[in-house]
matplotlib code that plots the C-alpha trace (Angstrom):
import matplotlib.pyplot as plt

x = [38.9, 39.6, 38.6, 35.1, 35.1, 35.6, 33.1, 30.2, 30.0, 29.2, 28.4, 32.3, 34.1, 32.4, 33.3, 36.6, 36.9, 35.3, 38.0, 40.4, 41.8, 43.0, 40.6, 43.4, 46.2, 46.5, 47.5, 51.3, 48.8, 48.5, 44.6, 42.5, 39.5, 37.3, 39.0, 37.9, 34.1, 31.1, 28.9, 28.7, 27.3, 30.5, 33.0, 32.0, 32.1, 35.2, 36.6, 36.6, 34.0, 31.1, 31.5, 30.5, 31.6, 31.0, 30.1, 30.8, 34.1, 34.8, 37.0, 35.0, 35.7, 37.8, 35.1, 33.5, 35.4, 37.1, 34.5, 35.7, 36.6, 33.8, 31.1, 32.2, 31.6, 34.3, 36.4, 33.3, 33.4, 30.3, 30.1, 29.6, 32.2, 29.6, 32.2, 35.3, 37.6, 39.3, 37.4, 35.7, 32.7]
y = [-44.5, -41.7, -43.2, -44.0, -40.7, -39.0, -39.9, -40.2, -44.3, -44.1, -48.7, -48.9, -46.2, -48.0, -51.4, -49.8, -48.1, -51.3, -53.3, -51.0, -48.3, -45.5, -42.7, -40.4, -40.9, -38.2, -38.5, -37.5, -33.9, -33.7, -34.6, -36.7, -38.1, -36.0, -33.4, -35.1, -36.7, -34.0, -35.1, -33.4, -36.5, -38.8, -36.2, -36.4, -40.0, -39.4, -36.9, -33.7, -30.8, -30.6, -27.6, -26.0, -28.4, -26.7, -29.5, -28.6, -27.9, -24.1, -25.0, -25.1, -27.6, -27.2, -28.4, -25.6, -23.1, -23.1, -24.6, -25.5, -22.4, -23.8, -23.8, -20.0, -18.9, -17.0, -18.6, -18.0, -21.5, -22.9, -25.3, -28.9, -30.7, -32.5, -31.0, -33.2, -32.8, -30.2, -27.4, -25.2, -23.1]
z = [-20.3, -22.7, -25.5, -23.6, -21.8, -25.2, -26.7, -23.3, -22.8, -19.9, -19.5, -20.7, -18.2, -15.0, -16.1, -16.0, -13.4, -11.4, -13.4, -11.6, -14.5, -14.1, -13.8, -12.8, -16.6, -18.3, -22.4, -23.7, -24.1, -20.3, -21.1, -17.9, -18.4, -17.2, -18.9, -22.1, -21.0, -22.4, -20.0, -16.1, -14.6, -16.2, -15.2, -11.8, -12.0, -12.9, -10.3, -12.2, -11.8, -13.9, -16.4, -19.4, -22.4, -25.9, -28.9, -31.6, -32.2, -32.7, -36.3, -39.8, -42.1, -45.6, -48.1, -46.2, -45.9, -50.1, -51.2, -55.3, -58.5, -60.4, -57.9, -57.3, -61.1, -61.2, -63.3, -65.9, -66.8, -66.9, -64.0, -66.4, -68.5, -71.0, -73.6, -73.2, -76.1, -73.2, -74.3, -71.5, -73.2]

ax = plt.figure().add_subplot(projection="3d")
ax.plot(x, y, z, "-o")
ax.set_aspect("equal")
plt.show()
C-alpha cells in the first residue's frame, strides 16, 4: 500500500483497499500511506486530508554537488589522459 501510494498508483491502491488492505497501517518510521501520497485525490482516498506536496527532494545529488576535481580545472592539469605513461601534462 505504501509503495503504491508513494508512486501515485491509484488503481493499485484501490485494488488493495477492495481486497481489505489496512490503509491505517504505518511503516517503521510511523508513516501512513496517505502521508506518502503526492496526489491530493489519493491522499483523500487513503483517509488523509489533501496537503501541498512538493515533487522535488530538497537535496542536490553528490555528483552535482561535488564534481570531479579534474572537471573543475583547479589542479592545473589538462582534462585528458592521452598521455598514459603516468605523466600528466
